[in-house]
N, C-alpha and C positions, 0 to 999 in steps of 0.2 A: 756656357758655350765652349770655352776653352777647356774646361774640366772634362766635357764630353769627348773632345778630341784626345786628350791625354789618356782617358780611360780606354778609349777604342784602341789606341796604339799600344797601350800597355797590355791589353788582352792579346794582341797579335804577338807581342814579345813573349808573354807567358806561354801561349800555345806554340810559338815559334822556336822555343828552345830545341825543337826537333828540326827546325829549318832555318838556316842562317839567312836566306834571302829575305824572308818576311821580317825577321828580326832586324836585319840591317836597314831595310826600307823604313820600318817603324821608328827605329832610333834616329834615322836621318830626318824624318818629319819632326820628331820631338825636339831634336837639336835645332833644326832650321826655324821652326815656329816658336822656339824657346818655351815650349810647354813645360819643361822641367822646372821653370821658375815658379810654378804654382806650389811646388813643395820643396824645392831645393834652390840654393843660391847659384850653383854652377852645374853644368852638364856633367862634370867629373864627379861631383858629390852625388848627383842623381844616379849615375851609373853604379858607383860604388855602394851606395846605401840601398838603392831599390833593387838592383840586380846582382850585386856582389861581383861586378866585373870592373876592370879598369877602363879608364877613358880610352887608352890605347887599344884595348880589345874591342870596345864599342866602335871605334873608328875603323878598325880592321873589318868588322862586320859590315859597316856602312860601305866601305870601299869595295869589299868583296861582293856585296849584293849588286853592285853596278855592273859586274861582269855579265850578268844575264842579258842586259841590253846589247852587249857586244857579241854574244854567242847566238842570239836570235836575229835573223835577218827579217826585216819587215815584209819582204816578198817571198819568204820561205814557203814553198809548197811541197813539203816533204811527204805529206800524206800520212804522217805519224807524229806522235808526240816526241820532240827531241829529248835526248838524254842530256841533262844539265849537271853541273857540279853539285855534289851532295853535301859538301862542307866548305867551311871558310878556307881551309888549308889548300884545297884544290883550286879554288878561285884565286887565292893569293898567288899561287904559282903562275897562273895565267896573267895576273895583273902586272907581272914583271915585264910583260910585252906591251908596249904602248899602242901598237897597231891592232885595231879590232879584227881586221882580216887575218892577221897572223895569229891572233888569239884563237879564232875559229879554226884555222888550219891546224894548229897545235892540238887543240881539243879533239878534233876529228882523228888526227893521227894517234893520239893517246887512246882513244876509244877503240880504234882498229887493232892496236897492239896488245890489248888486254884480253886475256883468255878466261879469267874467272869472273868477269862481269863487274869488277870493282876497280875503278881508276884511283890510283894513289897520286900524291904529289910527286913521288919519285917517277911514276910513269909519265907525268907531264914534263918533268925535267928531262927525261930521256927523249921525249918527242921534240922538245926544244933543241936539244943537242943534235939530234939526227937531222932536223930541218935546217940547222945552222951550218951543217957540214956539206 
């Protein structure tokens, strides 16, 4: 039973190397449910040996994946699919702000100021500075 969970989450990580949110959520479940113990003594060993990533990077993925909840409002009726961070670095820049409403405000400002369609961590930092002034 536990092996099934581990396998399911590992498949998400394997596929999710193209998407940090899914990988972060899967790693969070593996860590929380201690599924790594089926094959490894510690979460750090699991991350290093199974995925060739450090525990610190795994934790950054986990923490960054949580930003999604802050950027999506439960009552959003935008009428279109929202644009969300595409990588861990973008999300990490937003995580510096503890207030979810401010995170949303900064993200929207960063999206509005980008002309090539690609938001960078630098764009987010600029939005933070402009909203702070």
